[in-house]
N, C-alpha and C positions, 0 to 999 in steps of 0.2 A: 643466870637469870633469877633474880629471886622470887617470890610468890608475889603478883599485881596485887597492890593498894586499888579497893575498890567503891567506889559511890560514896566516897569521903569525901568532906565539905570543912576546907580549911579555911576561917578567919582570921583577921589581925596576927599572923604568922611571923615572926621574927627570923627570916632563914636568911639571913645578911651572909653575905660568902659560905655558905652553905656549900658543902659538895655532891652533888646529886650523881652518883658514879653506879651506872646501872640501877637504876630502880624504875618502878615499872607502877604508873598509876593508870586506870580505868575509871572513869565517866567519872572523875572526882572535879569538885569544884574550889578554885581559890580565889580569895577575896580581901582584895587589899594584904595582901603576903607581898612581904618585901625580900626581893630575889638577887637586894642591888652585889655587884661582884660574884654571884654567883655562878658557879662550874658544873655543868652537868656531860659526864662522859658517857655514851651509850646509855642515855638514861631515854624511858617512853613514854610518852603522856595520850591517851588514845581516848577518843571523846569527852576531852576534858574542857573544862571553862574557867579561865582568867577574867577577874574581873577587879580595875584598880590593880593590878600588880606592878609593882616594881622592876624592873629586870636589867636597871640602871649599869653596864658597865660588865654586864654577865657574859658567860662563855659558854658556847656549846658545840660538842663533839660530835661528829656521829650519833646525834642524839635524834628521836621523833616526836613529831606533836601532829599526829593525825587526826583531822577532822577535828581540830578544838576550836573555842569559839577567843579570841581575846578582843576585850571592850575595854575601854577607858586605862589599857597599859602603858608604863613608860618603858621604851626601849632606848633609852640616849644611849650611844657609844655601846651597844648591845651588838657580839657579834656570834655570829651561823656558822661553822665550818662543816661541810658532809654531811647536811642534818636534812630530815625529810618530814615538811609541812605539809604533805600531800593532802586537799582537800581545808585543811583552816582560812577561818576570814578574821579582820582586823579589820574595827570599826570604834574612830576616834581616838584611833590610838597616838602617841607620838614617838612615829619611828626614825628619828634623826639624830644625831650622824649612827646610822646603821653600817653592818658591813656581811656578808651573805658572800661565802665562797664555796661553788659545789654543794653536792645535795640536789634533793627534789624537791620542788613551789608550784607543784603545779596543780590546778584547779583552785589555786587559793585566792581568796579572796580581798583584794586591796580600790576596792573602786573609790576615789576621791582622797586616796592618801597623799599626804604630804611627804614625798619621799628626794626633796632636792638633798643633790649631795650626795645620796648613798653610793657605796660602790656592789655590785650587784656582778660577781663574775664566776663565768662559766657553772651556773647554777640552771638545771633542768626549771622552765616556767611555761609549761604547755597548758593552753586555755589558762592563762591566770586571767584573773577580771581585774585590770588595771584603769577602768573606765574613768577617765577625769582626771587620774591622777595625777601629779607635779613631779617631773622629775627633772627638772631643771640643774644642769653641772651634774647629772647623775653619772656615775660611771658605770654603763651596761655592757661589758665586752664580752664575748662565747657566751652569752645566755640563748639558751633554746627558746624562742617567745610565739614558736606555732601555735597558732590555733588563737592566740592571746586576742582577748577584748582592750583596743587601745583606743578607742571613740574618744575623741576630745581631750586627750594625753598632753601633756605639758612637755614636751624634749627639749627647750631651747638648751643650748650649748652642750646636752647631753654625749657624752662619748659613747657609742653604740658600734663602736667595731666587732666583727666577728659575731655579732647575734643573731639568730637568725629572725628576719623582718617577714616573712611571706606575709603576714596578717595584717601586716601596716598599711593602714590608707592613708597614705601621706598629706591628701586633702582634708582630712579628719583632726588633725593633731596639730597641736603649735612647734613648730620644729627648725627656729634660724637659730643657725650655729652647730646645731646638731652635724655629730662626724660620724662617717659611716667610710666604708672602704670600697674599692672600686666593683668587687664584686655585688655587694649591695645595692650601690650605685645600680645596677643593672636590674637586678630584681625592682626596685623603686619605680625605675623608668618606665619598666615593662605593667607595674602595677597604674602606671600611670597613661597606658594605652601605645606607650613608644613603640615602636621596633627598630631592635635593634639589629645592623649590619654589618 
């Protein structure tokens, strides 16, 4: 891993299709940076701020964005594979369509996020904040949502099979047409106070 770049502010930079392999940024700020179609492999961003950054069609593999802040960023068709975003937050970001496969997104703040139709598979999202988030038609399979904040979330027609729904209060979400498996049905029935024999 090369020496980290620390406390640098980048403004109006054109990093279109940039390859960010094994780069390390600490407490850096990125404003109006174009990362469209950029590719990161093993890159690390720690305590960084991204404002009005274009991540459109970018691909991130085994990279880390820990405790980062994303504000008014565009992640149209962005993909994250095996990435770590623990403790990061998203505010007023365009997050669809977004694809997340594997990795650790625990403690991420996504309150009120528009996540309609996104694909979240086999990712750890413990204690994630999805309060009021819209996951209509989303694929949320094999996701660890233990301790997640899901109050007022829209899960209409969402595929939730294989995900940990122990933190879900079925009465506090919109859930018409949501797909679950038999094991999850037992968990939700118990959450509603049913005794299964």
